[in-house]
N, C-alpha and C positions, 0 to 999 in steps of 0.2 A: 356077621355084624351088621345089621339095619340103621339108618337113620331115617326118624319117623317124627313128620310134624302132628302134635294134637291140638284141633282147634276146640277151645270148649265154650259154647255160644254163652250166654247171659240166660237165655232159660234156664240154663242149668246149676246158674252160678247163685240167680237173684229169684225170690218170688214173692208173693204179697205177705207171708209170714215171716221174710227178713232171707237173712243169705243162706245158704244150701251148701253148710259148711259140712257135713257129714259126706255130701258127694266130694268137693274138695278135695277133705284130710284121704278122703278114699283112693283119689283116682292120682294124690301126689304119692301117697303109698305106693300102687302102682306104678308108679313113674320109677319111683328107689329100684322097685323089684328088677324093670326093664333095664336099667343102669346097670345095676348087680350083672345080669345076663352080658352082658355088653353090650347092649343097643344105646343107641344115642338119641336123644330125646329133644326137641323143641317146642314148646306150648306157645300156642295164641291163646289169648284170653280176652275176651271180651266182660263187662260188666263197671268198669270206673266211675262210669257216668251215670249209671244207675243206682248203683250203691254211694257214691257221692249225693244225687239230690234227696236221698234216704236223709245222710247228714245233714245237709243244710234244709232238709226239710224240719229235723228238729230241732236245728242250732238257731236259724236262721241267717244272720251275718255269717259273712264268711270267716271272717276271725274265730266267732264260736265256734266251728269244728273243732277248733284246737284241743280244749279238755276232754271232747269226745273220745280223739281220735286216740289221746296218753289213754285213758281206760281201757279201750279197747284191745291197746296193744299190751299195757299189764295185764290185761287178762289172760293173753295167748301167755306169756309170760309166767304166768304164774302156777297155770294149767303144768307147762311145761318143765315146770322147776319142781313139781310133787312125781313126775312121772318116771318110773322106776331106770336107774343108769343102765344104760347096754352096752355093749362092747365100745371097747377103745373111751370110755369114759360120756359117751353119746345117749343122749336120751332116746329111748327106744319107743316103737312106734306101737306100743300096746293097744288091746282093745279099750282097758281100762284108761289107759292115761289118755286116746282121742275121745273117749267118754266124758271125762272130767273138762277136756278141750271146748269142745263144741257146746258143752250146757254151760260151762261161763260166757263163751262168746254170747251163746243165744240169749241169757239173760240181761247183758250188756244192751245186743241189740234189740230187745224188747220196746226198750225206751223211742225207738225210731219206726215204731207201727202205725205212727200217726201220716196223712195222707201226703203224697209223694208230689213235689211239685212237678207240673206238666210242664212240657217242652213252651209253653207261651210265660210258665210265671218262671221257669229256669232256663236261661238255653244253655246248650250241652258244652261250653268250654269249661264253665265256671263248677258245675258238679264234677268232671273228668279231672278237672284239678285236684279238688277236694279228694275224689275219689282214689284217684290213682296209687298215693301212698298208703291209704286205709287199706288198697288191697292187694299190693305189694307187701306189708306189714304182714299180712296174713300169708301169702304165699313163700314168705322167707321164713316165720316161726312154725310150720307147720312143714315145709322143708327140711329147717334143722332138725325136725325132732325124728327125721329118718336119715339122718346124715347126707342130703342133697345138698350143696352152694346152689344160690341162684344168682342170674345176674337179668337188669331189665334194658328191654330195647324198646325203643316208642318209633314209630313210623309213621309219619306223613303221607299227605298226600302227592308232595315235594317231591319226596325220596324215591315215591316211585316211578314219578316222570323223570329220572336222572337215573343214566345205566351206569353212570359211573359209583353214584350215590349207591345204587342197590350191587355192584360189583363189591363193593365195601363192606354191605353188611351180609352180605353171600359170606366173605372170608371171617368176618369177626363171626358169624352163626355155624361155621365151621369148627373155627377154633375155639371158642366156647364148646360147645359141645363134644368135642374132642378132650381136652379138658375135666371133662368129669359134670361140667357144669349145666345147670338146668335155666337155658336162655330163657325167658318170658315176654312174650314180644303182644304189644297191643297197639290201635290207630291209635294215635296223637291225637284226641279230639281235644284237648285242652288247649294247643296252639293251632289246629286244625279242625275248627268247630264245624264252619259249612262246607265243608269237603264230600259230606257223605262217605265218609271210607266206611267202605264194607267189610269186615274181620273177614269174611270168606274170602274175599279177594285178596286180604295180605297174607291172609294162610297159605293160597297158594302162589304168590311170588317169596314169603319164606319159603316155601318147599321148595320151589326152583332154583330161588340163590343159595338155598344152602345145600344145595345138591340132596336133595332126600328122593326116598324112595318109595316112600309109602306116607300118604297124609291121611288122617284119622279125624270127622268131622263129629261131635259128640253133642248132644243137642239131648231134646227132650221128650224122645219118640224113639221106638228101638229100631227103625229104619224110616226109608220112603214107602207110601203107600199109594196106591190104585185107586181106594176109596176112603169116604171119610170116615166109616166105624172102626177104620186102621184094623182090617181082616185081612185081605188082600197085598200082602209084603212083598215087597220088588227084592228079587235076592241078589243076582246081577245085573250088569247094562253095559252096555260100549260108550264110549263119548256120545258118539249119535243119538241112541235112544236115550240117555239121559238128559239132553236138552231138550228130546221131543217128548218126554213123558209129563204129564200134566198131575200135578197131586192135588188132592183134595181137603187134607190135610196133613198135620204136621211144623212142627218147629213153630214156639212162638218170640222167639228172638227177632232181632232190625233185620236181616235178612230170611227168615225161610226155608221152608226145604226148596221151594225154587232156585233162589240165592245159590243156595250148597249144589243141590243139581249141576246148575250149569259154571257153578267154581269146579265142581269136581271133574266135569267135564275137559275143562280147559286145563285143568293139569295133567289130567287123564292124557290128555294130546302131546302134553309135554314129555310125556315117560314117567311120569309118579301115578302108581296106584292108590284107590281113594276109597274108603270103606265113613258108611253115614250109619251109626251107632247111636246107642244111647248111655249117657256119661252114668245110669242107673245100673248097667249091667252088669252080673256079678264078671271080674276078669278081662272089661273091655279091651285095654291095655294089652295087655299080654296074648289076648286072644287073635285082638287085631293086625298084630307082628307075624302070625301063625298063619301061612298062607289055606291051610287045607282047613281052617273052623270057620266054620256057621257062624256068620254075623252080621246085626246088620246089611245095606244095600252093596253093594262093592262095585266100583266105577273100573273094567280093567285100563290099565294102560295102553298105550299104543306106541312102539316101537322105543326105541333108547332114550334116556334122555338129552335132551338137546346139548349142541354144543356151546362152550361159553357167550361166544361171537352172537348165537341165536336167544339167548335165555330173555335179555329185559323185552325184547321185542314180542318172541314169543310167548310168554309167561308173567312177564313180571310189571308189568307197562300196562296200567288202566287204559282200556279201550272206550275211545269216544264215541264210539257209535260202528257201522255195519255199510260192506259195500258189498251187494249181490250182484254175484256172476253166474254166467251161462257154463252148460258145459265143458264150451269148446277153449274159453276160456280157462277153465278148471284145468284141462288136460296141456295147456301150453305151458301153466303156470307149474306142472309137475315135470315138467320136460324143461324147466331151467329158462323158460321165457317170464316177459314183465308183464303186466299186466295194464293193455291197452285200455283206452276211451270206450272203443266197440265194443271190449267183452262186460261193460258193467252196465246192469241194467235195473239196478235201486239204488236208493241211498237212505239209508237210515239215520236218524240224529243229524244235529250241528257241528259242525266240527271246521277249526281253520288250518290251512295247508301244514300239514308236520304233525299232525294226531295219529295217533297206534286208533288202526280202525280192525275187525277183524273182516273177513273174507268169508260170505258163506254164500251156499246154494242156491240161485233165485228162486228155483221150484220146490227144494226141499230146506229153509232156513237153518232148520236142526242141525244139519253138515256143515261141520266148523274144517274150512279148506284152509285156514293159513289166518296171519298176520301184517300188518305193515303197516307204514307210516305215509298217510296221502301224500302227492304232490298240488293236489289242490283242493281248496277250501269245500265244504258239502254243496254252497251253491252254485259253486260253477260245474262241480261233478254232475248238478240235477240237471243244468242245462245241455252239457257237452253228452251225456252218457248213453250208451248204444250210438253214438255217430261215426260213421268211415272217416278217416283224417281231409278229406275232402268236404265233408259237412260241418267238421269239427271247423275247420278254417273261414267255411261260409259263414258260422257262426258266431265268430269272433270276430271275423269282420264286420256283420251287421253291428253287434255288441258297438265296435268302436266309434262305426260310422254316427247312432245312437247318440255314444259319448261327446263327440267333438262334431263332427258338421255339424250335430241340433244345436251346441251351443253356439258356433259360429253364427248360424241362421238364424238365433232368436234371442241372442246378446246375456243368456243367462250360463249356467255354470254347466248344465246337463238340459237336454230335453230331448225326449220322442219322439217324431214328428211323423205323420202318417203317410207323408210323402217320399221321408226315407225309408219306408220296408213297403214299397212298392215294385210289385214284379216286374214290371212292365217296363220301370227304368232301371232295376237293380237286379243285373245276375247272380248274384249270391242269393238274395230274395228268392228269386224262381226255383232256382235249385233247392233252396231248403225247405222251400213251401210246398214244391210240386214232385219233393224227396218219394221214392217208392216206399221209403220204411217209414212207420209211424212215428218212432222217434226222431225223423226230421223234421215230419210235420210241428211235432208237439214243441220240440225245440225254436222254432218260426213262431209256434204260437205266444210260448212263454215272451219269447221278444216283444212280441207286438202289445201285448199287455203290462208291463213293465213300466215304472212310471218314472222320471227323470230321475232321481234320487235314486232308486232303484239304480238304474241303468249307469252311474258313479260311482257306486258300493260297487255294483259286481265286477265295473271297469278298473277300479281300483285294487278289490282284491285282485285282482289277475293279474295286474302288474306286481304287488308284492309274493305272489307264487311262483309267476313267471314271467322275472324280467326280460329274459334273454328273448321271448316269444313276443311279448308285450311290443318289445324295440323292434325287432322285426318287422311284424305290420306299420310300426309309424313309419322307420322309414323308409316301407316300400310303397307306402299311401295308397295302396291300390284300392283300399278298406274304404277311401270317400267315394269314387265312383261303382265299388259293389263291380266292377269287370273281373269276370274268375277264366284262366288261371292268375295267380297270382305270381312272383316270382319266386326264382328258385330255393331263394333264403329259405323263407316264409313257406314254401313246401316241407323242406329239407326240417325245419323246427317244428313245424306243425306232425310229422310222422313219429315225430322222435319225443310225443308230449304220451308222459305213462298218467295214469293214474293211482301208480303207487311206485314209489321209489325204488328201481330195481334191487339197489341193493341194502334194503332194507327188510325183503320178502323171508318170510318164514312161511313154508307150507309143511303141514304135518301130516304126518303118515296117513295112509287110507283105515278107517276103522276095521278090525276084525270083523 
């Protein structure tokens, strides 16, 4: 038995000519066949907001969508009632039955061929709210024709940010699939329209939470290609290769092929093998379940599935940025150590302390080493990156002197005076500015360039992220005169400052 997640992109569901009902019907029929063969299927679908925009563009006010929806559902039911009865009294999915179903729905949907409301005309939330029930009505009726019962699950950004919520989601997905239901999952754009939730990333989270062994991305092209003419198909990739490849064409949905390759790489790092293929490929579902079949682009999984305690950080939580580390730091991580500031070489993104970030190789960013929850915000990490513990103490000492001694001297809330950065007066400035490493000199230059407001913001964010460290400096008071070394307590807490919380680290197996 294989549990597979299928992610169906909006480019395969809708087009300028209307819904691709033949594609949807064919895929539902293939899913039914896979379930009868003993496989468990979970479907992640896009297209609700796009369908909702078509409904709203034709009807105008939101309330006007109700008659159109009734007509849509009525057409489905009438077409199904004409289908010949199958085994057990259920309607059978004969080609003729599907033909009548598709023809009647196309006739209804021809009314919506007017211009679609763009992002400025109609926001995402309202179209998604209108499109969700319409899309589910289609899936429910199409599934009923082949003897499949569906259940709907909506996932918001806040769900992905909660380890408990995702654990509950995983239990629900496994139970529903085990009962022979078809769970249909979608990003909850109606309740969370501004989160820019990417269903490719949702599909990865669902695959990891649901303990799936395979993830199939269905789009409007047959595979990932290296050229714009779609002649150089990519057959197999490792996760690192998937992150490194630069496709020039493919996929017209929200995420695009680059999004799918990145999502597939992360899923593969979590032990989930991925396939990227076309929704119109004959028998694509059955072929994707056959490891020997040549279909689409395959991204090989590395190692086994993650342990339950590591799944949220490793595969489900949204990444807010990336931390680039050197090879020494990677070796330390793989040996079971933590990530110290000296191993951090670059920061991408703006994120607060506690955010989940990706850990990548600074020389080869396509190499995804792992993920973890950062102990410091991005602004502080940029200041302290690549510094030794002693240099970290110098930088924090200068920052706090600018924050408090500057305020006392000027009578303002904060102030960065030139005198407080004089290397001849303050030993912490001298040691940071004259340090042999480029990082220490850059840290001193940053401190010298900070405005009073910037100093206050950084000091306050450090207090929130590391209250113990901050308090140790305040009690020691050595930062006021900058005479290093400071007390034993300060030196001890500085040595224990990590870039990423030790207990949150998930280090992926090396790519084969």
